[in-house]
MDAnalysis code that builds the backbone (N, CA, C; Angstrom):
import MDAnalysis as mda
import numpy as np

u = mda.Universe.empty(246, n_residues=82, atom_resindex=np.repeat(np.arange(82), 3), trajectory=True)
u.add_TopologyAttr("name", ["N", "CA", "C"] * 82)
u.add_TopologyAttr("resid", np.arange(1, 83))
u.add_TopologyAttr("resname", ["MET", "ASN", "PRO", "VAL", "VAL", "LEU", "ARG", "THR", "ILE", "PRO", "ILE", "LEU", "GLY", "TRP", "LEU", "PHE", "ILE", "GLY", "PHE", "GLY", "LEU", "LEU", "ARG", "PRO", "VAL", "ARG", "ALA", "LEU", "SER", "VAL", "PRO", "LEU", "ARG", "LEU", "VAL", "PHE", "TRP", "ILE", "ASP", "VAL", "VAL", "LEU", "SER", "VAL", "GLY", "VAL", "HIS", "ALA", "ALA", "GLN", "ILE", "PRO", "ALA", "ALA", "ARG", "ARG", "ALA", "ALA", "GLY", "PRO", "GLY", "VAL", "PRO", "LEU", "GLY", "ARG", "VAL", "VAL", "ALA", "MET", "THR", "MET", "LEU", "PHE", "GLY", "ALA", "THR", "TRP", "TRP", "LYS", "THR", "LEU"])
u.atoms.positions = np.array([
    [20.135, -51.607, -48.480],
    [21.464, -51.619, -49.068],
    [22.263, -50.431, -48.513],
    [23.539, -50.584, -48.476],
    [24.451, -49.567, -47.956],
    [24.356, -48.277, -48.792],
    [24.125, -47.115, -48.151],
    [24.027, -45.855, -48.902],
    [25.273, -45.530, -49.724],
    [26.443, -45.916, -49.237],
    [27.679, -45.635, -49.983],
    [27.669, -46.384, -51.311],
    [27.217, -47.622, -51.281],
    [27.129, -48.410, -52.515],
    [26.119, -47.777, -53.464],
    [24.964, -47.377, -52.929],
    [23.939, -46.751, -53.768],
    [24.438, -45.449, -54.390],
    [25.211, -44.691, -53.658],
    [25.701, -43.404, -54.164],
    [26.843, -43.561, -55.158],
    [27.439, -44.731, -55.214],
    [28.514, -44.978, -56.179],
    [27.978, -44.991, -57.605],
    [26.766, -45.483, -57.788],
    [26.188, -45.605, -59.132],
    [26.061, -44.244, -59.811],
    [25.455, -43.219, -59.171],
    [25.388, -41.921, -59.842],
    [26.761, -41.296, -60.079],
    [27.689, -41.510, -59.161],
    [29.045, -40.969, -59.354],
    [29.671, -41.573, -60.604],
    [29.516, -42.879, -60.783],
    [30.039, -43.525, -61.991],
    [29.364, -42.967, -63.242],
    [28.069, -42.689, -63.130],
    [27.359, -42.088, -64.261],
    [27.908, -40.721, -64.620],
    [28.153, -39.885, -63.609],
    [28.718, -38.556, -63.869],
    [30.128, -38.659, -64.437],
    [30.911, -39.624, -63.964],
    [32.257, -39.822, -64.519],
    [32.185, -40.245, -65.983],
    [31.217, -41.088, -66.314],
    [31.038, -41.512, -67.701],
    [30.651, -40.322, -68.579],
    [29.785, -39.447, -68.066],
    [29.421, -38.241, -68.816],
    [30.654, -37.369, -69.012],
    [31.444, -37.197, -67.966],
    [32.676, -36.418, -68.092],
    [33.609, -37.001, -69.136],
    [33.752, -38.318, -69.146],
    [34.575, -38.985, -70.157],
    [34.020, -38.711, -71.551],
    [32.702, -38.792, -71.689],
    [32.075, -38.553, -72.989],
    [32.228, -37.121, -73.465],
    [32.312, -36.184, -72.534],
    [32.505, -34.786, -72.916],
    [33.956, -34.499, -73.277],
    [34.883, -35.172, -72.600],
    [36.301, -34.972, -72.902],
    [36.704, -35.653, -74.203],
    [36.157, -36.818, -74.430],
    [36.400, -37.532, -75.681],
    [35.128, -37.378, -76.496],
    [35.219, -36.812, -77.687],
    [33.998, -36.560, -78.462],
    [33.109, -37.797, -78.557],
    [31.818, -37.578, -78.339],
    [30.856, -38.674, -78.325],
    [30.862, -39.420, -79.653],
    [31.045, -38.718, -80.749],
    [31.010, -39.380, -82.055],
    [32.178, -40.341, -82.234],
    [33.223, -40.213, -81.407],
    [34.357, -41.133, -81.482],
    [34.051, -42.457, -80.773],
    [32.977, -42.486, -79.982],
    [32.601, -43.706, -79.278],
    [31.828, -44.630, -80.209],
    [31.772, -45.890, -79.868],
    [30.981, -46.835, -80.653],
    [29.498, -46.501, -80.498],
    [28.685, -47.017, -81.396],
    [27.246, -46.731, -81.366],
    [26.614, -47.160, -80.035],
    [26.887, -48.362, -79.522],
    [26.291, -48.715, -78.222],
    [26.737, -47.786, -77.084],
    [28.002, -47.375, -77.087],
    [28.467, -46.458, -76.036],
    [27.834, -45.082, -76.176],
    [27.607, -44.639, -77.419],
    [26.909, -43.362, -77.613],
    [25.499, -43.433, -77.059],
    [24.824, -44.550, -77.289],
    [23.470, -44.728, -76.769],
    [23.480, -44.698, -75.239],
    [24.409, -45.411, -74.635],
    [24.529, -45.421, -73.173],
    [24.853, -44.018, -72.660],
    [25.711, -43.291, -73.372],
    [26.066, -41.928, -72.982],
    [24.820, -41.046, -72.921],
    [24.013, -41.053, -73.972],
    [22.839, -40.184, -74.007],
    [21.771, -40.622, -73.007],
    [21.633, -41.908, -72.785],
    [20.714, -42.375, -71.742],
    [21.193, -41.877, -70.378],
    [22.485, -41.947, -70.143],
    [23.062, -41.481, -68.881],
    [22.846, -39.979, -68.706],
    [23.012, -39.206, -69.773],
    [22.783, -37.757, -69.698],
    [21.338, -37.473, -69.311],
    [20.394, -38.146, -69.970],
    [18.972, -37.924, -69.672],
    [18.661, -38.299, -68.226],
    [19.168, -39.439, -67.790],
    [18.889, -39.868, -66.415],
    [19.578, -38.976, -65.388],
    [20.834, -38.653, -65.618],
    [21.585, -37.871, -64.635],
    [21.100, -36.433, -64.544],
    [20.782, -35.837, -65.669],
    [20.357, -34.434, -65.658],
    [18.843, -34.331, -65.487],
    [18.101, -34.954, -66.379],
    [16.644, -34.816, -66.372],
    [15.968, -35.419, -65.163],
    [16.277, -36.664, -64.873],
    [15.601, -37.350, -63.773],
    [16.048, -36.797, -62.422],
    [17.332, -36.521, -62.268],
    [17.784, -35.944, -60.997],
    [17.138, -34.574, -60.778],
    [17.034, -33.769, -61.820],
    [16.378, -32.460, -61.677],
    [14.905, -32.626, -61.309],
    [14.255, -33.629, -61.879],
    [12.842, -33.867, -61.569],
    [12.641, -34.318, -60.122],
    [13.674, -34.828, -59.488],
    [13.583, -35.294, -58.103],
    [13.763, -34.171, -57.078],
    [14.133, -32.992, -57.519],
    [14.408, -31.894, -56.578],
    [13.195, -31.532, -55.721],
    [11.977, -31.409, -56.272],
    [10.843, -31.088, -55.391],
    [10.630, -32.127, -54.280],
    [10.746, -33.402, -54.609],
    [10.595, -34.443, -53.583],
    [11.734, -34.368, -52.571],
    [12.928, -34.052, -53.043],
    [14.076, -33.933, -52.141],
    [13.891, -32.769, -51.178],
    [13.321, -31.674, -51.662],
    [13.079, -30.517, -50.780],
    [12.138, -30.905, -49.650],
    [11.091, -31.653, -49.984],
    [10.148, -32.083, -48.946],
    [10.804, -33.068, -47.979],
    [11.614, -33.986, -48.504],
    [12.249, -35.007, -47.660],
    [13.309, -34.411, -46.746],
    [14.004, -33.392, -47.224],
    [15.102, -32.813, -46.448],
    [14.605, -32.037, -45.240],
    [13.453, -31.449, -45.334],
    [12.933, -30.691, -44.210],
    [13.490, -29.279, -44.168],
    [13.034, -28.482, -43.195],
    [13.392, -27.065, -43.141],
    [14.830, -26.784, -42.711],
    [15.524, -27.725, -42.102],
    [16.864, -27.458, -41.592],
    [17.981, -27.579, -42.612],
    [17.661, -28.062, -43.809],
    [18.694, -28.265, -44.830],
    [18.590, -27.141, -45.857],
    [19.682, -26.413, -46.120],
    [19.635, -25.311, -47.085],
    [19.265, -25.798, -48.488],
    [18.515, -24.967, -49.203],
    [18.053, -25.319, -50.546],
    [19.220, -25.629, -51.480],
    [20.295, -24.865, -51.396],
    [21.450, -25.104, -52.263],
    [22.035, -26.492, -52.059],
    [22.089, -26.918, -50.811],
    [22.602, -28.268, -50.519],
    [21.657, -29.332, -51.063],
    [20.364, -29.114, -50.905],
    [19.379, -30.072, -51.420],
    [19.534, -30.219, -52.930],
    [19.633, -29.092, -53.627],
    [19.754, -29.128, -55.090],
    [21.065, -29.794, -55.505],
    [22.173, -29.397, -54.890],
    [23.476, -29.958, -55.267],
    [23.546, -31.459, -55.005],
    [23.121, -31.875, -53.837],
    [23.195, -33.297, -53.499],
    [22.237, -34.128, -54.349],
    [21.061, -33.583, -54.659],
    [20.114, -34.318, -55.498],
    [20.624, -34.415, -56.927],
    [21.214, -33.355, -57.444],
    [21.766, -33.437, -58.801],
    [22.945, -34.402, -58.852],
    [23.726, -34.464, -57.801],
    [24.878, -35.368, -57.783],
    [24.462, -36.816, -57.553],
    [23.633, -37.057, -56.544],
    [23.302, -38.421, -56.144],
    [21.882, -38.860, -56.480],
    [21.001, -37.938, -56.809],
    [19.612, -38.311, -57.064],
    [18.927, -38.767, -55.788],
    [17.963, -39.655, -55.951],
    [17.172, -40.122, -54.812],
    [17.998, -40.894, -53.797],
    [19.172, -41.380, -54.192],
    [19.987, -42.134, -53.230],
    [20.498, -41.235, -52.111],
    [20.432, -39.911, -52.297],
    [20.836, -39.004, -51.226],
    [19.695, -38.802, -50.247],
    [18.553, -38.330, -50.718],
    [17.501, -37.944, -49.786],
    [16.673, -39.115, -49.287],
    [16.664, -40.221, -49.947],
    [15.927, -41.386, -49.435],
    [16.599, -41.950, -48.188],
    [17.879, -41.651, -48.010],
    [18.603, -42.176, -46.846],
    [18.643, -41.191, -45.682],
    [17.982, -40.043, -45.797],
    [17.971, -39.066, -44.700],
    [17.194, -39.593, -43.507],
])
């Protein structure tokens, strides 16, 4: 699949989190609150857990800061396409 399409999904997730932070979560409906918290766990927790694998996949030529930033933003869709 096209990497641009794959990278759109995490961006939409981060935008949804931003929307949830700007508009109080309790103002959202119960299903949207559930989706919000699932998105937070996946975007923050799972992307952070992927950093060690991303460091190995990126190799020695990619700075650690870039690996961390890109993995937190895009998750595995960034480093799997290297």
